[in-house]
C-alpha positions as CSV (number, residue, x, y, z in Angstrom):
1,M,0.0,0.0,0.0
2,R,1.4,3.4,-1.0
3,K,0.8,6.5,1.2
4,T,0.7,9.9,-0.3
5,V,2.7,12.5,1.6
6,R,1.9,16.1,1.0
7,I,4.5,18.6,2.1
8,T,2.4,22.1,2.9
9,D,3.1,25.2,5.1
10,S,4.8,23.5,8.1
11,Q,4.1,20.1,6.4
12,S,3.8,20.9,2.7
13,L,6.0,22.2,0.0
14,Y,4.6,24.4,-2.7
15,L,6.6,24.6,-5.8
16,V,6.0,27.9,-7.4
17,T,6.9,29.2,-10.8
18,G,9.0,32.2,-10.1
19,L,7.6,33.3,-6.7
20,L,6.9,31.7,-3.4
21,Q,4.1,33.4,-1.5
22,K,3.5,31.9,1.9
23,N,-0.1,31.1,2.7
24,K,-1.3,32.6,-0.6
25,I,-2.3,30.4,-3.5
26,T,-2.0,31.8,-7.0
27,S,-2.9,30.3,-10.3
28,S,0.8,29.9,-11.1
29,M,1.5,27.8,-8.1
30,K,2.1,24.0,-8.3
31,K,2.2,21.3,-5.7
32,I,4.5,18.3,-5.6
33,T,3.1,15.0,-4.3
34,I,5.5,12.2,-3.3
35,E,4.0,8.7,-2.7
36,L,5.6,6.6,0.0
37,T,4.8,3.0,1.0
38,D,3.8,2.5,4.7
39,E,7.3,1.1,5.3
40,Q,9.0,4.1,3.8
41,H,6.8,6.4,5.8
42,A,7.6,4.5,9.0
43,K,11.4,4.7,8.3
44,M,11.2,8.4,7.6
45,M,9.3,9.2,10.8
46,A,11.7,7.1,12.9
47,H,14.7,8.8,11.3
48,L,13.1,12.3,12.0
49,Q,12.3,11.3,15.6
50,K,15.8,10.0,16.1
51,G,17.2,13.3,14.8
52,T,14.8,15.4,16.9
53,N,15.8,13.4,20.0
54,L,19.5,13.9,19.2
55,N,18.9,17.7,18.8
56,V,17.1,17.9,22.1
57,N,19.8,16.0,23.9
58,N,22.5,18.2,22.4
59,E,20.4,21.4,22.7
60,T,20.8,22.1,19.0
61,F,18.6,22.7,16.0
62,S,19.6,21.0,12.7
63,G,16.4,21.0,10.7
64,Y,15.8,18.5,8.0
65,S,15.5,18.3,4.2
66,F,13.9,16.1,1.6
67,N,15.9,15.5,-1.5
68,L,14.0,14.1,-4.5
69,K,16.6,12.5,-6.8
70,C,15.7,11.7,-10.4
71,V,17.3,10.2,-13.4
72,E,16.6,12.0,-16.7
73,G,13.7,10.7,-18.7
74,G,11.8,9.4,-15.7
75,I,13.8,6.2,-15.5
76,S,14.0,6.3,-11.7
77,S,13.3,8.6,-8.8
78,W,14.2,8.1,-5.1
79,L,13.9,10.2,-1.9
80,E,16.5,11.0,0.7
81,V,15.8,12.5,4.1
82,E,18.6,14.5,5.7
83,M,18.6,15.1,9.4
84,N,21.8,14.3,11.4
85,G,22.6,11.9,8.6
86,T,21.0,10.8,5.3
87,L,18.3,8.2,5.0
88,D,17.7,6.8,1.5
89,L,14.1,5.8,1.3
90,G,14.5,4.2,-2.1
91,E,12.3,4.5,-5.2
92,V,9.2,6.8,-5.0
93,N,6.5,8.0,-7.4
94,W,5.9,11.7,-7.6
95,K,4.1,14.3,-9.7
96,I,3.8,18.1,-10.0
97,E,0.3,19.4,-10.7
98,P,-1.6,22.7,-10.4
99,I,-3.2,23.7,-7.1
100,I,-6.9,23.8,-7.5
């Protein structure tokens, strides 16, 4: 079973053509949807929780990032999560579409 993860405001990422306007949706805005399996989602959440615990214990803030890696021509795509180290989640499906 695949789980769709949307990345918005604090939990979603809006990909905008030219301009990012926080909390304001324009006709030129797009959204990116990345599909994860339940296993990928569980691994990602565990990795982020581990990183958060490490930050709290060390009284630091590192943040985290999602890196969607793609091979030209749509041959393959995979997602990496970086937070106090890199977690390779493996192959994912994704799409960019208009915000309606």
